[in-house]
N, C-alpha and C positions, 0 to 999 in steps of 0.2 A: 531297276528295282530300287526303291527308296528304303534302305534298311538303316535304321539308327544304330549307333553303338549300343550293344546290349551287355549287361553284366550280371553276374551271379557270384556272390561272395567276392573273392579277390580275382576271379576270372572274368575277362571281358573279351568280346569279339569286335574287332575293328571292321566296319562295314566295307572298307576298301580292300580288305584281305579275304573277304568271303565271296565265293562265286558259286551260284546255283544255276544249273543248266540241264537241258535235255542232252543226254550223252549217248553216243554210239557204242553199242555193246562190244563190237570188235576192237575199238580203240580203248575203251575204259573198263573192260570186264574185270581186270585185276583190282582196280580201285573200288568198284562196286562190290565185288566179292569180298574184299577186305573188310568193308563196313558190315556187310551181312554176316560174315563169319564171326566177327567180334560180338555183334548184337544178338543174333539168333542162335548160333551154334555154341559159342563160348558162354555168353551171359545167360541165355534162356534155355540152353541145353536141347535145342531142336536138333534132331538127327540130320547130319550132313546130306543124306540122300533125299530128305524132304525139302530142306532149304535150297539146295542146288539141284533143282528139279528138271533142268534141261529145257525150260520154256523161255529163257531169257532172249534168245534170238527173235522170238515172236512178239516181244514186248517193246514198248517205248520205255527207255531208261532215263532216270534223272539222278543227278549227282550233285552233292554239296561238297565244296572243297574250301578249307580254310588254310591260308598260307601254303597253298598247293598240296595240302594233305586231305585225303578223303575222310569226311566226317558224317555224311548222311546220304541216304539214297531212297529211291522208291521206283516202282515200275508200274506201268499201265498196260493192261491187256487191250487188244484192239476192239474188244466187245464191251469195254467200259469198266472192267474191274481193276481197282487199285490194289496193289500188293506190295509187300516187302518195304513198307515205310519204316525207316529206321534212322536214328541219330546216335552216334557213339555217346556213351553215358556222360562223359565230362562236358559235352556240349548241349545237353538237354536243358530245357527251361530257359533257353535264350531266344526263342522265336524261330529257330532254324527249321524245325519241323513244319511250322506254319508256313514259312516261305517256300519250302519244298512243295507242300500241298497246293499253294497258290499256283505254282507253275504246272503241277500235274493237272489240276482242275482246268486251267486254261487250255491245255492240250486236250483233255477229255471233252470239253465243250466243242472243240473243233471237229470231233469225230461224229460220225452218223451212228450213234448208239441209242438204244431204248432207255437205258438207265446208267447212271454212274454209281457204283457201289463198291463196298469193301467188306471184309470180315475183320472187325476190330477185336483185339484182345480186350477183355473186360476192363482191365485197368486203364485202357486208352480211350474208352468210349466217350468220356466227357471232352477230351481233346477234339474228337471228330464232331460231337454235337455242337461245340462252339464254332466250328467251321460251317455248319449247316447240314450235317448228316442226321438222319433219323433212324432209330432202331426199328428193325422189321423182324418179327418172329421171336423165337426162343433161342437161348444160348446153346452152343454145341461145342464139342471138342475138335480141335484141329491141332495136330502135332502135340497132343496131350496138354494143350493150353485152352482154357475156356474163351470162346469167341462169340460174337454176335454180329449178324448181318446188319449193315447200315447203308441207307440209300441217300444220295445227295438230293436235296430239295431245290 
């Protein structure tokens, strides 16, 4: 992966210290859960029972680590739905979410699925549109947060 050093204010990410990969849930569940708890449960107030839904063993998992610390994650259902895309707040805006999505989409394209889609939070829809997702239908509530279905073109 060709990742240039990225910076935001005084914070920067050295490309040699960043690792983004498909992760085995059994081996990396603690790291993946740590990111999701910080982003969804603590920051966005999603109830733990909704966030930690018991479906992780059935999904392909992806993990971003910086200097061996977990900073981002996503999961992909075997039927093509991308879920739980998250980057810890201090690492947002550095291109890490984009790199995670590149790896997730590469995996999704290798599956025999009818469509690749996700339920985007409304504030994130422009991020996904820039990657190539299109809005389908009307907005809806999921975990008390407004979402919209988006399909990859």
